[in-house]
C-alpha positions, 0 to 999 in steps of 0.5 A: 512510513506506511509499513511502520504504521501497518505493523503497528496496526497489526500489534494493535498499537495505537497510531495517531490520525495524524500519522496517516494525514498526508498534509501533516506528514509532508515535511516529516523524515521518516528514513533519517540519514541512512534511508535504506536501513530504515526501510530494511528495518521497517520491512523487517518489522511489517514481515514479522508482524504479518508472519506471526501465527494468527495475523490473518485470521485475527481482526485489527483495529484500523482506522477507527474500524475493525478488519481482517488481518488479510485486509491489513495485508492486502492494503500493505501490498498495495501501498508497497507495489503502487508506491514501489512503481511511484519511486521507480517511474520518478527515478526512471528506472524499471520496476518488475513486479511479480505477476502473483503480486499484481494479481493480488493487488488487482483483486483487492483493488477491484473488489474492496469498496474502500477504493471507490469510496476514497476516490478523490481523497486517497485514490485518484479517479481511474483513467481509461485504458484498453482492456487488452493492456497488460494487468499492472497497466490496467492496475495503476490505471485503475488507481489513477496512475498513467502508465505505458504498456 
């Protein structure tokens, strides 16, 4: 699960590239028989990893590069927000996200070159959306997801 990998990258624990290959991970059960407890444990590890002193300022090995902790935190936030929306949408549940979280992810998604560099692989092509649409709708469209305002 992504959060577990992020906490391991933050701690410079090596991550096998196969762990981030969606095809190789498609049939892997990361949550076991108690998904809520497994998710809570991963969230706790992530929170502890990112709140450790110096984590955001330090460089970390990530996907063959060295990146600041702020970038790892931004990627983690993007993953949690967008995939949380994916799950809520699939379950036909509302997904109220905080404006500050949406704003932070919007800033990262629209300024980090990795998003554009990974169109077609990790990110879908951006979809057209009215500039007057709510920011969360524009963010989802920017990342290739259909959302209604």
